TIMIKE-860499 format. One record per atom (N, C-alpha, C): x negated, z negated, y negated. Coordinates in steps of 0.05 Angstrom, whole numbers, plus 5000, padded with zeros to 4 digits. Layout:
% TIMIKE-860499
XZY
...
% end
This chain:
% TIMIKE-860499
936860017836
939860057847
941559827844
944459777823
945759527831
946459447850
946659167854
948059117887
951559187886
951759347908
955459397900
956759187897
959059167892
961259017880
963559137893
965959007890
968659007902
969759247880
968759287856
969259527840
967259787838
964859777853
963559897849
961859987875
962960097902
961360107930
959660187925
958660107958
955960207961
956760527978
954260707960
954260947968
953761028000
952660778011
952860838040
955460788050
956960548044
958960548064
962060628048
961760888035
962760918018
961961198014
961161438028
961161678018
962861848010
965361788008
966362058006
967562017975
969362127966
970862067934
971861747943
972561617911
973961417905
976261477924
977961267934
980661307940
982361297921
981761127898
984061227879
984061477869
982961667880
983661937881
984362077900
986762187912
987362187938
987262437940
987162617912
987762977913
985563127925
985063257942
982563357950
980963477926
982563547901
980863647875
980263977877
978964037862
978264357865
976864507889
978264627887
976964877923
974364877906
972064787932
969364797927
968965117927
969465327935
969165547922
969265537888
971765497878
971865437849
969665307835
969064977851
967064897826
964165037834
964265187859
961265367857
961265597837
963365737828
963565887820
963365847783
963965587779
964565487754
961665507741
959965277767
956765197757
955165417754
955965677775
954565907778
954766017747
957266057747
957366197713
955766057695
956265797687
954665677671
952665667670
951365627686
947965667690
947465897686
948566097691
947666357675
947966437645
950066297642
950166287613
948166087598
946665977614
944065737601
942165997601
941566187607
939966377602
940566637587
937966847587
939267007566
940767197582
942067337577
942367447548
943667257531
946067097542
946966957527
945866667515
942966557532
942466397517
943366117517
944865997516
945365767518
944265577530
941765517516
940065307543
942265057547
943364937531
943964657527
946064717554
946664937564
948664967592
947864897613
945164937614
943864817634
944064507647
944264347625
944264057620
946763957637
949064087635
951664067643
953264167670
951664507669
952564707692
953064557719
950964487721
951764387757
953464147762
954563987747
955763767754
957963887768
959764137772
961564247792
960164217818
957364437819
956164327840
955864127858
955663967841
955263617849
957763427867
958863607848
961863497858
962363507889
960863757897
961063827929
958963597948
957863487934
956163217949
958363107966
959962937954
961862697969
963762877962
965363097965
967163197976
967763117994
970863068008
972162988029
972763258040
973363448032
973763688038
971763788076
972063898082
970564018108
967664178094
965864038111
963064088100
962964458097
963764598121
963164818121
965564948095
966964788072
968164788058
965764788038
965764678038
962664508010
961164728009
960164868035
956964968030
958665258028
961065308030
961465648026
961565617990
963665387982
963365367951
959365287948
958265227957
955265247941
953965517942
954765587965
954065917971
955966117942
957466107942
959366217920
957166197894
956865937890
956165867862
952465987861
951566057888
949166097882
950266407880
951666457896
951466887895
952666947861
955366757851
955466847818
953566757804
951466617802
949266577792
946866787790
946666927821
944767027821
944867367810
947667397827
949267677810
949267777784
948967547763
948567517736
946267527727
944767377744
941767357726
940167487730
939767637753
938067877757
939368097756
941868147747
942668487738
940368617722
938868497711
936168667691
934268787709
934568817745
934068887768
934369167764
937469187754
938069517763
936769687743
936069557721
934969737705
932469907704
931369867726
929369957735
928970267752
931570257755
932470597770
934870617778
936970867774
939470777784
939770767811
938870787826
938070747849
937370417869
937370357841
935969977845
938069787854
940569917852
942669767855
943569667888
942669727906
942169477927
940169327926
937869417924
935969177911
936468977900
938468987877
939168837858
940668597881
942868767887
945368667916
943468447932
941968557942
940168447970
938568187951
937568217932
935568067918
937967757912
940567827901
942467637896
943267507920
943467667946
945067517964
942367347977
940467397977
937967247991
937967047981
937666957945
937766847932
939166637938
942866727941
943766577941
944066347962
942666297980
942966188007
940765808001
939565997975
938165707970
939265507959
942265587949
943965437941
945165157957
946665257984
947565238000
945264918021
943565088015
940264958027
939664648004
940264777989
940364507973
941964197974
945264357975
946564207980
946664068006
946164178015
945264028056
942063868046
940863858039
938863648027
940263408010
941963467988
942563207978
944763077994
947163268005
948363018025
946962978042
945363048060
943462878080
942462648062
941762638033
940362398031
942162148017
944262308000
946462157994
948061988006
949262218031
951162078053
950961878071
948062068084
947361898106
945261738113
943361718086
941661548076
942161418051
944261368037
944061268024
942361227993
941261427990
938961457972
940861517939
941361397927
941461557891
942261767897
943761887876
944662097876
942462267851
942662057834
939662097819
937262097826
936362097845
934462207872
934062327880
936662377899
936562587913
937462907900
939062827879
939163117865
936663237855
935363077833
933263307835
930863267851
930363127873
928763147882
929063397905
931263457915
932563617926
932163957912
933063927893
932864117874
930164287873
928664067860
925264097855
924464297879
924664137899
923564157932
924664497932
926464617929
927764807930
926765017906
926964947887
925265107871
922665147887
920964947885
918364977895
917865217922
919465187935
918765347963
920065577956
922565657942
923465897936
920966027919
919465827905
917466047887
914866157905
915065967928
912666027959
914366287973
916566257979
916766428004
920166457997
920666718009
919666908028
918867138012
917067238022
915167498005
913967437977
911867177981
911167217955
912266987941
915166947941
916866777930
918666927908
920266757896
921066857867
921666667849
919666637827
918666467807
920266507789
923166547786
924366587756
926666477759
928266417737
930466207731
929766057753
927365837739
927565497741
929665407726
929865157732
931465067711
929665017683
926664937675
925264887663
924265137634
925365337661
926465627640
926865617614
929765427621
931065387601
930565187569
929065057583
928364867555
925364967551
925065197546
922065277531
922365337501
924165417488
924765327468
924765027449
924764807470
924664527464
921364387459
920664467441
918364397444
916864137441
918563957428
917763707436
918363577460
920263677472
920163537501
918263657522
918563907516
916364087547
912464037547
912263777522
909863707530
908863587550
910963457563
910763327585
910563477612
910563757604
909463937629
905363877629
905063807614
902163847620
901363547638
903063387653
901963147668
904463277696
906363407692
907963487712
908463727723
907363887711
908264097704
910764227694
911264527693
914064527686
916264457701
915564357734
917664197751
918463897736
917163837722
918563537703
920163627691
920363827677
922663957669
925764017681
924664147703
926964157712
928663897735
926263757730
927563447740
929463387725
928163407696
930063187671
932563387680
933163607679
934863737671
937663667693
936063687725
937863627741
938863307742
936263167729
936762857727
939862827708
940862907688
941862947675
944962997680
945063237699
947163277715
947663127724
946363027741
946762797764
948062597755
947162517735
947862267712
951062287701
951562437701
954162577681
955862597701
955262667727
957162647756
957262347757
955262237761
955861897769
957861787754
957461887717
960261807699
962361807708
962862067717
965862137728
965762087751
964161997777
965962027803
965661617798
963961527791
963461277800
964761077774
964960817784
967160607767
964760657739
967160707716
965260537697
965560267686
967660117690
967559857693
968059787702
968459457706
969359297723
969958957717
971158947715
973858597705
972558377727
971758217710
971357867723
972457807706
972657547726
975457327717
973657167688
970757187688
969757017668
969157207637
968057417635
967757577613
969357837611
971857837627
973358027623
971858327633
973858507622
972558847628
970058887617
968058947626
965059037626
964259207637
962159417621
961159647630
960159587665
960159747676
958659677706
957059727705
954759597722
952059447719
951459747731
951659857751
950660157765
949760387741
953060427727
952260587696
950360537675
950860237677
948360227651
945660207664
945160177690
942360247698
942160567704
943760707711
943160937717
943061147676
944260977668
944161077639
941461037624
940560797635
937960597623
934760907630
936560947659
933661087669
933961427651
935961487651
935961797633
935861717605
935961527597
935161527562
931261487565
930961297584
927861287578
926061487597
927861677614
926961887615
926262167593
928762207578
928362367555
927562227529
927161977531
925761817508
922861927506
921761777537
919661767540
918162087540
920162227549
918262507549
918562617516
920362527502
919862597469
917862467459
917962147461
915561997454
912762157459
912262157485
909962297487
908962597486
911962717484
910862977474
910162987442
912362797425
911062777395
907862707388
907162447406
903562447413
901562677414
902662797438
900863057453
900563167418
903263257420
903563457392
900663387368
901363127364
899962957344
896563007345
896563127372
893563007383
892063327385
893363507380
892763857384
890763777350
888463897359
886164007346
884664237344
886364487339
885764737346
883364797331
881764987353
879465147341
879865387329
878465487312
878665837309
877165937337
878466177348
877566257367
877766477358
876966717388
877966997381
878967107366
878067337352
880967547338
881167677359
883867747362
884967927385
886568127372
886868357392
888868607371
890268707398
893068557399
893868607425
895868867416
895569047439
897869297437
899569297451
901769377434
905369307455
905969617456
905869797476
906770057478
910270027487
910770257489
913570307493
914070547503
912770597528
913970867547
914070727567
917271007562
918470927594
917270937622
918770797642
917670817667
919670937685
918171087691
920271227716
919271297740
920471157764
918871197789
918571547793
916371557808
915771857817
915772047787
914971987766
914672147740
913671937717
915672007693
914171937672
913572187645
911271977627
910972207611
908072407614
908072607605
905172787606
902772517595
901172567617
898772317613
897572307590
897572727579
895172707555
896972597535
899672577534
901272517513
900872157507
900572087530
900171747532
897571677521
895271837534
892871807528
892571787491
893972087475
893672087454
894471847441
897971807446
898771517426
897171307439
895871197461
894270927464
891771027446
891071237443
888671277425
889071197391
891871327388
892171247358
893470897355
894170757375
894270467377
892370377376
890470437389
887170277385
886370337362
885870587347
884670667325
885570467301
888070447302
889970227285
889069917296
888969897316
888169517327
885069587312
883169687315
880169747316
879569657274
882169857267
881969777238
881569517227
882569287242
883168997231
880868887239
878269087258
876168867260
876168627279
877468617305
877768477320
875368407344
875268217356
873268117366
873968237395
876868357408
877368497424
880268567425
880468867429
881968997428
884668987472
886768877471
887268897495
889869087497
890069217521
891469437527
893569337550
896769397551
897569247564
897469367607
897969297619
897869297650
899269527661
896769677680
896869997686
898370247668
897170137641
898870347626
896670587623
893770517621
891670847622
892671017641
893171167636
895171407651
892771557673
890271447667
889171547690
887571317706
886271307734
886371077746
882671107752
882070867753
878570857756
877970847783
875671057779
874971127817
872371037814
871670887840
869070757840
868670867872
865871007878
864571027903
862570917904
863470777935
859970547939
857870807941
855470837929
853070997936
852570957960
852970737976
852570747999
853570798028
856370888014
858571008038
857971378040
857371348057
857171638068
859471798063
858572068056
860872298043
863272308067
861972278090
864272418103
867172198111
865171918110
867771688105
869271708083
867471688061
868771768033
871471968040
871272128047
872772378054
875972308065
874372188080
876672068114
878371888093
877171708078
878771478063
880071558050
879471888026
881072058016
883172138020
882072198048
885272418066
887372268066
885971938086
888271768090
890171768075
889671758050
890971578024
891571808005
891372038008
892672327998
890972498012
893272638031
892172768046
891073078031
889573248036
889573518021
888473468007
887273257990
886573227963
883173267974
881473427937
878873507941
877573227937
874773137954
873373037947
871072987929
870873227923
869073327897
870473327879
873173237866
875373297850
875073007842
876472937863
876072577856
873772507846
872072637857
868872387845
868172517813
868572817802
868472977779
870872697769
873872717773
875672517759
874072217751
873572107771
871871887761
869971857747
868772007750
866072087721
867272117698
869572227697
870672407670
871572067661
872472027676
874771747663
872171517659
870971457681
868771267668
868171307645
866771607632
864971737602
866671697588
870071757591
871471697570
872071427564
872271187575
872870927564
870670847560
867870937570
866470757555
865570977532
865771257523
866071277498
868271217479
869471117487
872471007469
871370817460
870170567474
869470367467
867470347445
865370517456
863170667435
863870727409
865970887401
866870997380
868070817361
869670637375
870170417355
869170157350
867070227367
864969937371
866169677365
868369707390
869669417393
870269377432
869669197437
871069137469
873769227472
873269297493
877669297516
876669237536
879769147529
880769027559
883469207568
883269387589
885069607600
886069567614
888369567615
890169577644
890569827663
889069797688
888170087701
889469997725
889770237738
889470207764
887870347773
885770207799
882470177804
882770357827
880170497835
880870577871
877370577880
877470377907
874770337907
874570427931
872370627930
871870797960
869370597969
869570447989
867170218005
866870188032
864170128046
864970168076
867070048091
868169788076
870769738083
872669868089
872870078075
876070198063
876170178047
878770368038
879470378004
880770128003
880470107974
881569847962
883469927936
885269907930
886569967909
888469767895
887069657865
888669507848
889469527829
890669327820
891469277796
889869157781
888669207764
886369207745
885969147713
885368937709
884468857678
881168947674
881069077657
878569207658
876569197638
874569027627
873369047620
870969177607
871169367578
869369457572
867269417547
865469437544
863769327515
862569547500
861969547478
860969847462
857169797475
856470027471
853770097487
852470017507
853769897523
852969987559
854470077575
854370107598
855870197613
856969917637
856669727634
856069467645
859969427643
861869437668
864269377666
864569087678
866868937676
867768717680
870968687695
871168597723
874268707729
876268497739
877768477742
879868267754
882168357757
882468357790
883868527808
886568347815
888068457815
890868207809
891968067834
891967857841
892267677872
895267657875
897267647851
899367597871
901267857866
900868027880
902968267884
906068247882
907168437869
910768417872
912368627896
913168337910
914068587931
916668827919
915669037932
917769277924
917369387898
915269257883
913569407858
911569437867
909269347883
906769417887
906369407915
907969347931
907769407967
910769407969
910369558000
914469498004
913269308030
913969078035
914068968051
915668938084
914668958105
915969008129
916669308131
914669498119
916869718117
915569888148
913769838154
912069978180
913469868211
914069538204
916569458239
919369468222
920169518202
923869588192
923369818167
923270048176
923770248168
925270338146
928170148150
929770178138
929869998108
928069908110
927269718083
926469948057
926170148065
925870288040
928370378023
930970348048
933370428024
934570298006
932569998009
933669817984
932069857957
929270077962
927870127942
928570437931
927570527906
927670807909
925670927912
923670857929
921671037940
922571197967
920971377962
920771587990
918571498012
918371498038
916871418051
913571578047
912871768031
910471908022
909871847996
911971707985
910671547958
912671287951
910171187960
911670887957
908770697949
909570527934
905970317930
904870117950
903170067951
901570097974
898569957960
898969697938
897169597930
895569397948
892069317938
891569137948
891068857933
891768577946
889868427928
886968317921
887068217905
883368187895
883367977915
880967917916
879667767934
879267447921
879467467901
879967237880
879267147863
880566937852
881166917816
877867007807
878067137785
875567107759
876067107740
873867157720
874567107686
873267347674
873467437663
872267607643
870567417620
868367517613
866267467593
865467607572
865867487551
866067637524
864667357503
861867487503
860667297486
860666927490
861966787469
862266507485
864866517494
866866637497
868566657509
869266717542
871266567554
872066607577
874766717576
875866887589
878367007591
880167027616
881666917617
882766907650
885367117638
885667317667
887667557661
889967597671
891967407677
894467417693
895767617690
895667797714
897068107708
900368097716
901668157692
904768257699
906267917709
907067917725
908567707730
906567467738
904767467741
902967237753
902467047731
903667047707
904366877685
906166587700
908566757708
910566607722
910066477745
907666517761
906966317782
905366137773
906065827774
904365617762
902565657769
901965647797
899265617820
897065787806
897866047810
896966317802
895566237778
896766137760
895166157730
893565987726
894265687739
892565477736
889765567757
890065767778
887265807782
886066077768
887066197751
885866357737
884766187704
886065977711
884465827680
883265567694
883165637715
880165387725
877465507718
875665227710
872665317698
872165457724
869965687712
868765867731
865565807722
863265787739
861165767735
860165567712
861465367711
861565147689
862365177665
863665337663
864565447633
867565477641
868365337622
871765367627
872665577617
876165657626
876065907623
877565797582
877565937558
878765877543
882065967531
881666287542
884466357533
885866527553
888166487560
888866707587
891466897573
889867157576
890967387566
893367557593
895367567586
897767637597
897367917591
897068127618
898068417618
899968507631
901868627618
904368577629
905268977626
907269007644
908269247635
911269237651
913069157625
916069107624
917369307628
916969527621
917869797614
920269877639
919369737665
921869847687
924969627677
924869487658
926569307663
927369357624
927069557612
927069557588
929269547569
929169347542
931269177540
933069077547
932868847570
933568727580
933468407582
934768257600
934167917579
931667817606
930068067613
927568057632
926367917607
926168097588
923668007566
923167737553
925267597557
924967257541
925667087557
925867207588
925267067603
922566987614
920767297608
918267297619
916367177602
917167107575
916167007550
916366707556
918666557569
919066327572
917566257587
916066327611
914066337631
911366257613
911266417598
907866447585
907766117575
910466157560
910265897544
910765647555
911665577579
910265407603
907765317610
907265577616
903765587621
901665477606
902765497579
900565417566
900465227555
903165097557
902764727552
902464637584
902864767605
902264647630
898064577624
897964837622
895364827621
892964797597
895064657577
893764667544
891864877539
892465097541
891265287533
892865607523
891365727493
893265917489
894066177510
894766267504
896066547527
897266717497
896566987507
895667217490
897967387501
899567567489
900267827513
900967967503
899968187518
900068447508
901768597534
903268787517
906068807545
906469107532
906869267558
909169557549
912169477555
912969577536
916469537529
917269257540
915569017524
916968697528
916368577499
915368267501
915068207478
912168097478
910268297461
906868157461
906567867442
905767747456
905767477432
903667337434
902367157420
900266967409
901166627420
901166497437
902466217438
900665977442
901165797432
898265567419
899265417442
897365157452
897065027466
899264797473
901264827457
902964677441
906164837458
905265007472
907365247474
909265407453
908165407426
909665497400
908865767402
909965947400
909666187388
908466257364
906466367358
905266277329
906466667322
906266827342
906067147327
908067267350
909667437344
910667647369
911267867350
910968067367
913768337370
915968347383
917968427372
920368467384
920268717409
921868587429
922868917445
925268997433
924669207457
926269357442
928669347454
931969407443
934369407457
934769617480
936569577493
936469717516
937870107507
938970107492
940370397486
937270487459
935270357450
933970447427
931370677442
931270837424
928971177431
926670957438
925071077460
921971037473
920371087450
919470887449
916470827436
917470657397
919470527411
922170447389
919570137379
918370047402
918169737395
914869797397
913170007393
910369927395
909669877369
906569707371
905369647351
903569407358
901469387338
899969207343
899068917329
899368757351
899868507336
896868407344
895668337309
892768227305
892967897306
891867767316
891667507319
888867337324
889867107311
886766977311
887866757333
885966667355
886866517378
885666207373
887566067374
886765797372
885665607390
884365517396
882965477426
883665077423
884464997447
885064787450
883664677470
882464427457
880664247477
881163997485
884263947488
885363777504
886363807531
885363477551
886163537575
888463577589
889063707610
891963707622
890763517653
892663417663
893463237681
894063447701
896263647694
896863837714
895064077721
893064107698
891264237709
889464187725
888763877728
887163807745
887963657778
890763637777
892663537800
894163777810
895063957793
896064247812
899164097812
900564237834
904264157836
904963877850
903263597836
903663447855
906563357856
907963347840
910863437833
912863387854
912463767860
914163837870
914363767905
910063637904
910163697928
911663347946
911263197925
911962997931
916062987934
916363137919
920363197927
919563327950
917963497952
918663607988
918063498001
915563278002
915862998019
917262848023
918962778009
921962628010
923662708031
925262998020
926463128030
926163208058
923463338057
922963338095
922463018112
921662868092
921062618113
924562488120
926362668099
928962468104
930762608131
929962898137
930963028151
930662808183
928262728188
928462698216
929262358214
928662248199
930161978196
933162008199
934562098188
936862278180
937762348216
936462458230
936862608255
937362328277
934862168270
934161868279
937161718290
937361728255
940461578244
943561638264
943161928273
945362068289
945461978311
942262058321
942761948350
943061678352
942461518338
942661118348
945461218347
946661258327
950061298333
951261408353
950561638360
951661768385
951261618405
949761478415
948161238430
950461038436
950660908409
953260728403
955460768419
956161018405
960161098410
959461158436
957261238452
957461318484
957361068499
955660858488
955760548500
958760418486
% end
């Protein structure tokens, strides 16, 4: 950081706006709203990705604003609310009754903006930390915490998602995770604000008017960060030496999702039968069906479980159900799926709801089930990271009115159990990690599923998803962007089989090699179904992110949390001085 001069004041000495502009400027609520609007336009459906690199400049003007602090925080909250109301509008598409959930989600998420502003103001105004350090660190720290808390976090609309199409730039994600891309976006926003608020020129007796040293240093930092990332990206792309991997047939269905109802199961089964037959005609090594789209459940009853215990577990889950009938259905479904695999002579991964009656109690899972022809042995991965209000309803036992924010009733609501741990599915020489639904949007979960298992590294990530609840909305492209970033972070190809979304194959460079288009919002059902047959390019490049995990956001969070006690200590010191 440059030494302050008379023309370039120290941030510690002069945290307020430069005195050359005594006007208070636009109201903080207007600044926040502008930032929220511009940032929303950077994402789908507008998709003007470049706006993210400038959208937060008005928000950052609140850092040194000379208006009352409560006014600045109000402006930050208005900005957050503006952004999130637009960004998560697609939540309403899940059901006509989902609008309270949309408003509640936007309201909760909007609170992170004033939290971020508070951290930046503390570091810049109280500790004198340069804005170009404080702003990226605070934003990344808050993104990281938002991805974890509350309720399993919300991992969508990170700044990095808007960079997913910038292939040369995103290669740095294998060092820093996608967090590094968010950092670059916020770094540029902070630099632009410094160009506006800090003196750009100084006048000296000897050399006359020249660029301010601080501006030169800040510009050099941005050029080095962006230039270095692009150079690194070019090198990493040139190092790719993809090897032929498995031939996959990715089935994309377009079956409407309706709470408490939906198409006739027999009709759904017949439709998938036709799609599987079409896929088998391509002679793939593996056929993949989307998440939870098999219309009947996989029922497994532990042979050692006493019948009375089995009947009691079933009655607690489904009062009045016939235990013998459930046992028969379980056997019929197992026979049906095994006959299916035998008939087409091709292994299948099926997205299915599973019910395990066991001595410890009934466990219900969202499952990726691997079946192979010629054997009744199966392999299963049970989803780890459940979606609140979609796969379970949090707090419902202690706060019953939570149900009012959902389309569920007390006797018909989701109650799935998370899997006990990560696992891979093995087929011949290949290992598949199978993040289900939004698990590919959670960096640390995808990393766990991509980690080596039994000494054999995972070769491919298969994302089975059911995006039919948000049919024809911007959610499809954003979900795809998450898969792109995971592919680069882990240097691992990602294949997606999706109901009503975008089935695709993405290589380890984050390049979308093939994809099926999602439906438009007003298209007829089954308009977007199809089979995407691809040969997966295996990637043997190493990834620092795979080895070290989320070191960058943890470092940013440590900086932010470490700043708080220091600022408090300084405040106490100043208070004592005033009292004495």
